[in-house]
Phi, psi and omega in degrees: 000131183271149174262122180266321176203156178229132181239127179233146176259135174254158189282332181209168184295329179299319178295317180296316180297318179295316179295316181297318179295317180295332182252011180053042180254148179269138176274132184238140173272122186260001183124213180214161178282171175297335178277358177091009178272138181287142178251126177241150177212162173217139184235137173220114183066231180265006182253128175239127174258137183238142176226133176237088179297128186268353188276341183229084178293150179265148176093200183286150175215166179098187185300322182293319178298320179297320179295321179294316181296324184267354179082010183279348182292331182283345185278000000 
């Protein structure tokens, strides 16, 4: 069975940046998770490393965001 691509998650951006620099790979922002965390990746050959830093969600946060997500703002 052939391997077409391999995707691994790293724990933090420092690990992703170090790997990308060592492999001359560019770090790309791929969007965000449903929870609002930004997704970054770097690819070299058939290996892609992914990092989802959990400390800085994108978009709204706080009580109003929770109300919007749960639909309670309309009540």
